[in-house]
C-alpha positions in Angstrom: 27.8 -40.2 80.0 30.7 -42.6 79.5 31.4 -41.5 75.9 32.3 -38.0 77.1 35.1 -39.4 79.3 36.7 -41.0 76.3 36.6 -37.9 74.0 39.1 -35.6 75.6 42.2 -36.1 73.4 42.2 -32.4 72.4 42.1 -31.2 76.0 44.8 -33.2 77.7 45.4 -30.4 80.2 41.9 -30.5 81.6 40.8 -32.7 84.4 39.4 -33.2 87.9 41.0 -31.4 90.8 40.0 -32.5 94.4 40.6 -30.1 97.2 40.9 -31.0 100.9 41.5 -27.4 101.8 41.1 -24.5 99.4 44.6 -23.1 100.0 46.4 -26.5 99.5 47.5 -28.3 96.4 44.7 -30.5 95.0 44.8 -34.2 93.9 44.4 -34.3 90.2 43.1 -36.8 87.7 43.6 -35.7 84.1 40.7 -36.5 81.8 43.1 -38.4 79.6 43.5 -40.9 82.4 39.8 -41.5 83.0 39.1 -44.2 80.4 42.0 -46.4 81.6 41.3 -45.8 85.3 37.5 -46.4 84.9 38.1 -49.6 82.9 40.6 -50.8 85.6 38.1 -50.0 88.4 35.4 -51.9 86.4 37.7 -54.9 86.2 38.2 -54.8 90.0 34.5 -54.6 90.7 33.8 -57.5 88.3 36.3 -59.6 90.1 34.3 -58.9 93.3 31.0 -60.1 91.8 29.5 -57.0 90.2 27.5 -57.9 87.0 25.3 -56.0 84.6 22.1 -55.2 86.4 23.7 -55.5 89.9 22.3 -52.9 92.3 24.9 -51.2 94.4 24.1 -49.0 97.3 26.4 -46.1 96.7 27.2 -43.7 99.5 28.6 -40.9 97.4 31.7 -39.5 99.1 33.8 -36.8 97.4 37.0 -38.7 96.4 38.7 -39.8 93.2 38.2 -43.5 94.1 34.5 -43.1 94.7 34.0 -41.1 91.5 35.9 -43.6 89.4 33.8 -46.4 91.0 30.6 -44.6 90.0 31.7 -44.5 86.3 33.0 -48.1 86.6 29.6 -49.3 87.7 28.0 -47.6 84.6 30.7 -49.2 82.4 29.7 -52.6 83.7 26.0 -51.9 83.3 25.4 -52.1 87.1 23.2 -49.6 88.8 24.5 -47.2 91.5 21.9 -46.2 94.1 23.3 -42.8 95.0 22.7 -42.0 98.7 24.3 -39.8 101.4 27.4 -41.2 103.2 27.4 -41.5 106.9 28.2 -38.3 108.9 29.0 -38.1 112.6 26.2 -35.5 112.9 23.7 -38.2 112.1 22.7 -40.7 114.8 24.2 -44.1 113.8 21.0 -46.0 114.2 19.0 -43.5 112.1 21.5 -43.8 109.3 21.5 -47.6 109.5 17.7 -47.7 109.3 17.9 -45.4 106.3 20.4 -47.6 104.5 18.4 -50.7 105.4 15.2 -49.4 104.0 16.8 -48.2 100.7 18.5 -51.7 100.4 15.2 -53.5 101.1 13.0 -51.3 98.9 15.3 -51.5 95.9 16.9 -54.9 96.2 20.6 -53.8 96.7 23.0 -56.6 95.9 26.1 -54.8 97.4 27.1 -51.8 99.4 30.2 -49.9 98.3 32.4 -49.9 101.4 33.4 -46.2 101.4 35.5 -45.0 104.5 32.6 -43.3 106.3 30.7 -46.7 106.5 33.4 -48.2 108.9 31.1 -48.0 112.0 27.9 -48.8 110.1 26.1 -52.2 110.1 25.6 -52.9 106.3 22.3 -54.2 104.9 24.0 -56.0 102.0 27.4 -57.5 101.3 30.3 -55.0 101.3 31.8 -54.2 97.9 35.5 -53.2 98.4 36.5 -49.8 97.0 38.9 -50.1 94.1 42.5 -49.1 95.1 43.7 -45.6 94.6 45.8 -44.7 91.6 46.2 -46.4 88.2 45.7 -50.2 88.5 47.8 -52.9 87.1 44.8 -54.3 85.3 44.5 -51.0 83.4 48.0 -51.6 81.9 47.1 -55.1 80.5 44.0 -53.8 78.8 45.9 -51.4 76.5 44.1 -48.2 75.5 40.7 -48.2 77.1 37.6 -47.5 75.1 34.5 -47.1 77.2 31.2 -48.3 75.9 28.4 -46.0 74.7 25.2 -47.0 76.7 21.9 -46.7 74.9 19.5 -43.9 75.6 17.0 -46.2 77.4 19.6 -47.8 79.7 19.5 -46.6 83.3 22.7 -44.8 84.3 22.1 -44.4 88.1 19.4 -43.8 90.6 19.1 -40.4 92.5 16.7 -39.8 95.3 14.2 -37.0 96.0 15.0 -34.7 98.8 12.6 -36.4 101.3 11.2 -33.1 102.6 7.7 -34.5 102.8 8.1 -38.3 102.7 10.8 -40.9 102.6 13.1 -40.3 99.6 11.9 -41.8 96.4 14.3 -43.4 93.9 14.4 -41.8 90.4 16.0 -43.9 87.6 18.1 -41.6 85.4 18.2 -42.9 81.8 21.4 -42.2 79.8 19.4 -40.4 77.1 17.7 -38.1 79.5 20.9 -37.4 81.3 22.6 -36.4 78.1 19.7 -34.2 77.2 19.7 -32.4 80.6 23.4 -31.9 80.6 23.0 -30.3 77.2 20.5 -27.9 78.7 22.8 -26.9 81.5 25.9 -26.4 79.4 24.2 -24.5 76.6 22.6 -22.2 79.1 25.8 -21.1 80.8 27.8 -21.3 77.6 30.9 -23.1 79.1 33.7 -24.4 76.9 36.5 -26.8 77.5 39.0 -24.2 78.6 36.7 -23.0 81.4 37.0 -23.9 85.1 34.0 -24.7 87.3 34.1 -25.1 91.1 31.7 -27.1 93.3 31.5 -28.3 96.9 27.9 -29.6 96.7 27.4 -33.2 97.9 27.5 -35.7 95.0 24.6 -37.8 96.3 22.3 -34.7 95.5 21.1 -33.9 92.0 22.6 -30.4 92.1 26.0 -31.6 93.1 26.1 -34.8 90.9 24.5 -33.5 87.7 24.9 -29.7 87.9 28.3 -29.6 89.7 30.1 -32.7 88.4 28.7 -34.4 85.4 28.1 -31.2 83.5 31.9 -30.6 83.6 32.7 -34.1 82.3 30.3 -33.6 79.4 32.2 -30.5 78.2 35.6 -31.3 79.4 36.2 -28.1 81.4 38.2 -28.3 84.6 36.2 -29.4 87.6 37.5 -28.0 91.0 35.8 -30.2 93.5 35.7 -30.1 97.3 33.7 -31.7 100.1 30.8 -29.7 101.5 32.5 -29.3 104.9 35.3 -27.4 103.1 32.9 -24.6 102.4 31.4 -24.7 105.8 34.7 -24.4 107.5 36.1 -21.8 105.2 33.5 -19.9 103.2 35.8 -16.9 102.6 38.5 -19.3 101.5 36.2 -20.6 98.8 35.7 -17.2 97.3 39.5 -16.6 97.5 39.9 -19.9 95.7 37.5 -18.9 92.9 39.7 -15.8 92.4 43.1 -17.7 92.5 41.9 -20.4 90.2 40.2 -18.1 87.6 36.9 -19.9 87.9 34.1 -19.1 85.4 31.1 -20.7 87.2 29.6 -22.7 89.9 26.3 -24.2 91.2 25.1 -23.2 94.7 22.0 -23.2 96.8 20.7 -19.9 98.3 22.1 -21.1 101.7 25.6 -20.4 100.3 24.8 -16.7 99.8 23.3 -16.4 103.2 26.2 -18.2 104.9 28.9 -16.3 103.0 27.3 -13.0 103.9 27.3 -14.0 107.6 30.9 -15.2 107.5 32.2 -12.3 105.5 30.0 -9.3 106.6 33.0 -7.7 108.4 35.5 -8.2 105.5 37.7 -5.2 104.7 36.7 -3.7 101.3 40.4 -3.2 100.5 41.1 -6.9 101.1 38.1 -7.9 98.9 39.5 -5.6 96.2 42.5 -7.9 96.1 40.3 -10.7 94.8 39.5 -10.9 91.1 36.1 -12.5 90.6 35.4 -10.7 87.4 35.8 -14.0 85.4 32.8 -15.5 87.1 29.9 -15.3 84.6 27.6 -18.1 85.6 26.4 -18.9 89.1 23.4 -21.2 89.1 21.4 -20.4 92.2 18.7 -22.8 93.2 17.5 -25.6 95.5 15.6 -23.3 97.9 13.8 -19.9 98.0 16.2 -17.0 97.3 16.5 -14.5 100.1 16.4 -11.3 98.1 17.8 -8.8 100.7 20.6 -11.1 101.5 21.5 -11.6 97.8 21.5 -7.8 97.3 23.6 -7.3 100.5 26.1 -9.9 99.4 26.6 -8.6 95.8 27.1 -5.1 97.3 29.6 -6.5 99.8 31.6 -8.3 97.0 31.5 -5.4 94.5 35.2 -4.5 95.2 36.1 -8.0 94.1 34.6 -7.6 90.6 31.8 -10.1 91.2 28.9 -9.0 89.1 25.3 -9.3 90.3 24.4 -10.4 86.7 26.5 -13.5 87.2 23.8 -15.0 89.5 21.3 -17.2 87.6 18.2 -18.2 89.7 17.1 -21.5 88.4 14.5 -24.3 89.0 15.0 -28.0 88.9 14.2 -31.3 90.4 15.6 -34.8 90.6 12.6 -36.1 88.7 13.7 -34.1 85.7 17.4 -35.1 86.1 18.0 -31.6 87.2 17.4 -28.3 85.3 13.9 -27.2 84.2 14.4 -23.4 83.9 17.0 -20.8 84.5 17.9 -17.1 83.9 20.8 -16.8 81.6 24.3 -15.2 82.3 24.1 -11.4 82.2 20.3 -11.2 82.6 20.5 -10.6 86.3 18.0 -11.3 89.0 14.4 -10.3 88.2 11.8 -9.8 90.9 8.1 -8.9 90.7 5.3 -8.9 93.3 3.6 -12.3 93.6 -0.2 -12.3 93.7 0.1 -12.1 97.5 2.2 -8.9 97.2 5.4 -10.5 98.5 8.4 -10.1 96.1 9.0 -13.2 94.0 12.2 -14.2 92.1 12.2 -15.2 88.5 13.8 -18.6 87.7 13.9 -18.0 84.0 12.1 -19.4 81.0 11.5 -23.1 81.0 13.9 -25.1 78.8 12.2 -25.5 75.4 12.3 -29.3 75.8 9.7 -29.0 78.6 6.2 -27.8 78.7 5.3 -26.0 81.9 1.8 -25.0 83.0 0.1 -23.7 86.1 -3.3 -24.9 87.4 -5.5 -23.7 90.2 -7.2 -25.9 92.8 -10.2 -26.5 90.5 -8.0 -27.8 87.7 -8.3 -24.6 85.6 -5.2 -23.6 83.6 -4.0 -20.3 85.1 -3.4 -17.2 83.2 -0.3 -15.0 83.6 0.2 -13.8 87.2 -2.2 -16.3 88.6 -0.9 -18.5 91.4 -1.3 -22.3 91.1 0.4 -25.7 91.0 3.3 -26.0 88.6 3.0 -29.0 86.3 5.6 -30.3 83.9 5.8 -32.6 80.9 8.3 -33.7 78.3 12.0 -33.0 78.3 14.1 -35.2 80.5 11.3 -36.0 83.0 11.5 -39.5 84.5 8.7 -41.9 83.6 8.2 -43.4 87.1 9.8 -43.8 90.5 12.0 -46.9 91.0 10.0 -49.9 92.3 6.6 -48.1 92.2 3.7 -48.8 90.0 2.2 -46.1 87.9 3.8 -43.2 86.2 4.9 -39.7 87.4 2.6 -38.0 84.9 -1.1 -38.1 84.9 -3.3 -39.2 82.0 -2.7 -35.9 80.2 1.1 -36.4 80.4 1.7 -33.7 83.1 3.6 -34.3 86.4 2.3 -32.2 89.4 5.5 -31.0 90.9 4.1 -30.0 94.3 5.5 -26.5 93.8 3.3 -23.4 93.7 4.1 -20.5 91.4 3.1 -18.4 88.4 4.2 -17.2 85.0 4.9 -13.7 84.0 6.0 -12.8 80.5 6.7 -16.4 79.8 9.1 -16.7 82.7 8.5 -18.9 85.8 8.3 -17.8 89.4 8.2 -20.4 92.2 6.8 -19.1 95.5 6.8 -22.3 97.6 5.7 -25.9 98.2 2.0 -26.7 98.2 2.2 -28.3 101.6 3.9 -25.1 103.0 1.2 -22.8 101.9 -0.3 -20.6 104.6 -3.5 -18.8 103.8 -4.1 -15.4 105.5 -7.1 -13.3 104.7 -7.6 -15.2 101.4 -4.0 -14.7 100.3 -1.5 -17.5 99.8 1.7 -16.9 101.7 4.4 -19.6 102.2 6.5 -20.8 105.2 9.6 -19.5 103.5 8.1 -15.9 103.4 7.8 -16.0 107.1 11.1 -17.6 107.8 13.1 -15.2 105.6 11.4 -12.3 107.3 12.2 -13.6 110.8 15.8 -14.3 109.8 16.4 -10.7 108.9 16.4 -10.0 112.7 20.0 -9.7 113.9 19.6 -12.3 116.7 18.2 -15.0 114.4 20.6 -17.3 112.6 20.2 -18.0 108.9 18.5 -21.2 108.1 17.5 -21.9 111.7 13.8 -21.0 111.6 10.7 -23.1 110.7 7.2 -21.7 110.4 4.3 -24.2 110.5 0.5 -24.1 111.1 -1.0 -26.0 114.1 -4.6 -25.7 115.2 -5.2 -22.7 113.0 -2.3 -20.8 114.5 1.0 -19.8 112.8 4.0 -21.1 114.8 7.5 -19.6 114.7 10.2 -22.0 115.8 13.8 -20.8 115.8 17.1 -21.6 117.5 17.7 -19.9 120.8 20.8 -17.7 121.3 22.2 -15.7 124.2 20.0 -12.7 123.4 16.8 -14.7 123.3 17.6 -16.5 126.6 18.4 -13.1 128.3 15.3 -11.3 127.0 12.8 -13.9 125.7 9.7 -11.7 125.8 11.5 -8.8 124.1 12.7 -11.0 121.3 9.2 -12.5 120.9 7.8 -9.0 120.5 10.5 -8.2 117.9 9.6 -11.3 115.9 5.9 -10.4 116.0 6.6 -6.8 115.0 8.8 -7.9 112.1 6.1 -10.1 110.6 3.6 -7.3 110.8 6.0 -4.9 109.1 7.1 -7.2 106.3 4.1 -9.4 105.6 1.2 -7.6 107.3 0.5 -10.7 109.4 0.0 -10.8 113.1 1.3 -13.9 115.0 0.5 -14.4 118.7 3.5 -13.8 120.9 2.9 -17.2 122.7 3.3 -18.9 119.3 6.9 -17.7 118.9 9.2 -20.4 120.4 13.0 -20.5 120.9 14.5 -24.0 120.6 17.7 -25.6 121.7 20.0 -25.4 118.6 20.0 -28.2 116.1 16.5 -29.6 116.8 14.8 -28.8 113.4 14.7 -31.9 111.2 16.2 -31.6 107.8 16.6 -33.7 104.6 19.9 -35.1 103.4 20.4 -32.0 101.3 19.7 -29.6 104.3 16.2 -28.6 103.5 13.7 -28.2 106.4 11.3 -31.1 106.8 8.4 -28.9 107.9 6.0 -31.8 108.3 8.4 -33.5 110.6 8.8 -30.2 112.5 5.1 -30.0 113.0 4.9 -33.6 114.2 7.8 -33.0 116.6 6.2 -29.9 118.0 2.8 -31.5 118.5 4.4 -34.6 119.9 6.3 -32.5 122.5 9.7 -33.5 121.2 11.0 -30.0 120.7 12.7 -28.4 123.7 13.7 -24.8 124.5 13.4 -21.9 126.9 9.8 -21.2 125.6 8.6 -24.8 125.3 8.0 -26.8 128.5 9.8 -30.1 129.1 7.4 -33.1 128.5 5.7 -34.6 131.5 7.6 -37.7 132.8 6.2 -40.9 131.6 4.1 -43.0 133.9 3.1 -46.7 133.9 5.0 -49.9 133.4 7.2 -48.7 130.6 8.5 -45.6 132.5 12.3 -45.6 133.0 12.9 -48.7 130.9 
């Protein structure tokens, strides 16, 4: 990765642009300055005890200083352990326990003291953040030439989402990183004169590899913002894409759902003032795609020139660095009925560097249109998890991804996680099928529903709102009817529960932790109008 930073002489106008708000002037770091500033940051970190092989717990905030520190650690040969920064929405003790476990499990020598860690008790010595701006030590070095790490050297560690277990560390080798970045950039066809925008968190594989590092590899402009910028101003982000003549971006399905909700009442005449016709590549991944919402959003944005064929459903995972398969620009979204009859979205042909197969529960290799476990080999797949014995792949070289899907015409369709499969009358449905159906109801907020099985019953758990509190039984009936109409499945009204907002556990990247949801339900830790308060504790420990 470092060699790409030092190869931008022909593109001195390109660089990194950091936005606090989309309608304000950004902070910029031209690519021409990166080698000197990375080298100077590396000097600073060496002066504070970082050595080749040092493991640095790296809460990846979105700032120039943190990004430069990331590259500086790789320049030294140290190892960034990329984790989420502290957020006020996370209980302090919970975050401290998370950091402590990562540090303990992976032998962290330092913790980069980013601003968000000010209230946090650190599990390892604090490593100061290099000062902002060009450093004096950069001047004394003369023209900086960054080293070219070998293919088998570890660049950084990224972590699995943690949707089913504590996040696992995945060592990303420089050679496999280069290979996957090549897959990303050849698929969307970007060139140095292009501009790409991202607000995804940099501790997550989509944000770090797909959003940021892919731009550094090619040398196209990277317009970068913190995730909260999008949450506070979704419409402003689309206006920003128009004003800055952006060609592409990387987003989860949540961004489409959220944008649709925030912009549903937009005046078509105002949207026609935008020019999104230059957008030709929108990688769409991370979670199941809500087909009706995507269709509604592309229809809404039609006056702006945003083409539906710009959306590229894709499939990837941290264990593979990132990208495994993707539709290409201009192909559009393809849907076919899954074996269960529910519409499924194509995520493209697997990259030719990978071999993908589907196996059923008996180990038989599935034919086309047969549902089974997706397995992966080759390409940029990691060898093993950090600090764990054994390899990711089995004896035959294939890694079981935990995702269920099928192949059709050589293209891959992902229908859900194995642990989220719900069998009804011999057919495999998935929690996301139920959740998306429920979220089409006008009183249900997007991304605020979890469906799990308990005791043989299908449970629907969703955030309460004014309408559900005023007419609980009526809303329950509407949920039951909706599932019958859309999936042909009957859920008992007493198994539909409306919760206090914000109770559904999520991963650091925002995915539902359905196993944790089930445990919280069965443990009586979820509250709401249709779930009783737990009985008061009795005995010696009560009230302590």
